[in-house]
C-alpha positions in Angstrom: -15.0 -15.7 -5.8 -14.1 -15.0 -2.2 -16.7 -15.9 0.5 -17.8 -13.4 3.1 -15.7 -14.7 6.0 -12.6 -14.8 3.8 -13.3 -11.3 2.5 -13.7 -10.1 6.1 -10.3 -11.5 7.1 -8.7 -10.1 4.0 -10.2 -6.7 4.6 -8.7 -6.7 8.2 -5.3 -8.0 7.0 -5.2 -5.4 4.2 -5.9 -2.6 6.6 -3.4 -3.9 9.1 -0.7 -4.1 6.4 -1.6 -0.7 4.8 -1.0 1.7 7.6 -1.0 4.9 5.5 -4.1 6.8 4.5 -5.0 7.2 0.8 -4.0 10.9 1.1 -0.6 10.0 2.7 0.1 7.3 0.1 -0.9 9.6 -2.8 1.4 12.4 -1.4 4.3 9.9 -0.9 3.9 8.6 -4.5 4.0 12.1 -5.9 7.1 13.0 -3.9 8.8 9.7 -4.8 8.2 10.2 -8.5 9.1 13.9 -8.6 12.5 14.9 -9.8 14.2 18.2 -10.3 12.8 18.6 -13.9 9.2 17.3 -13.6 6.5 15.9 -11.5 4.0 13.4 -12.7 0.3 14.1 -12.8 -1.1 13.3 -9.4 -3.3 10.4 -10.7 -0.3 8.9 -12.5 2.3 9.1 -9.7 3.7 5.9 -8.3 3.4 2.3 -9.3 0.2 0.7 -10.7 -0.1 -1.2 -7.4 0.3 1.9 -5.4 -2.5 3.5 -7.4 -4.6 0.4 -6.9 -4.1 0.6 -3.1 -5.2 4.2 -3.1 -8.4 3.2 -5.0 -9.1 0.3 -2.6 -8.6 2.6 0.5 -11.3 4.9 -0.9 -13.8 2.0 -1.4 -16.3 0.3 0.8 -15.9 -3.4 1.2 -19.0 -4.1 -0.7 -17.6 -2.2 -3.8 -14.5 -4.3 -4.2 -13.9 -6.0 -7.5 -12.2 -9.3 -8.1 -9.1 -7.3 -9.3 -9.1 -5.3 -6.0 -9.3 -8.5 -4.0 -6.3 -9.9 -5.9 -4.3 -6.7 -5.2 -5.2 -6.9 -1.6 -3.9 -10.5 -1.3 -0.7 -9.4 -3.1 -0.1 -6.4 -0.9 -0.7 -8.4 2.3 1.6 -11.2 1.1 4.4 -8.7 0.1 4.2 -6.7 3.4 4.1 -9.8 5.5 7.1 -11.2 3.6 9.2 -8.0 3.7 8.3 -6.2 6.9 10.2 -7.0 10.0 7.7 -6.5 12.7 10.2 -7.2 15.4 12.7 -4.6 14.5 12.4 -1.1 13.3 14.3 -0.4 10.0 17.8 0.9 10.3 18.7 4.1 8.6 20.6 2.2 5.9 17.4 0.4 5.1 15.8 3.6 3.6 15.3 2.0 0.2 13.5 -1.0 1.8 11.2 1.3 3.8 10.4 3.4 0.7 9.6 0.2 -1.3 7.1 -0.8 1.3 5.7 2.7 1.4 4.8 2.5 -2.3 2.3 -0.2 -1.1 1.0 1.9 1.7 3.0 0.3 4.5 5.3 2.5 6.6 7.4 0.2 8.7 8.3 3.1 11.1 4.7 3.3 12.2 3.5 1.3 15.2 
């Protein structure tokens, strides 16, 4: 179990890493998964982690489960490892940006 101070730090780190709202992320996942023939049901669009991030964004800190906490650690670690905070992505890095956006992090945002 995570203690209160650690959870506070994780909550802050998660909300720093995830700079899209739950609505923006849900819309992005729907657009990303849509193709010319079909579009997934809104609640099934995107990756399982993307869906988990949406659910976490809609919760209060006191409602987090152990699974939510693990997802939050994973998302923070992934964004910290993959986001280049010093340089904005170049146009040819669109796939990299889109991959981070599935976790709720848009590297083009300040």
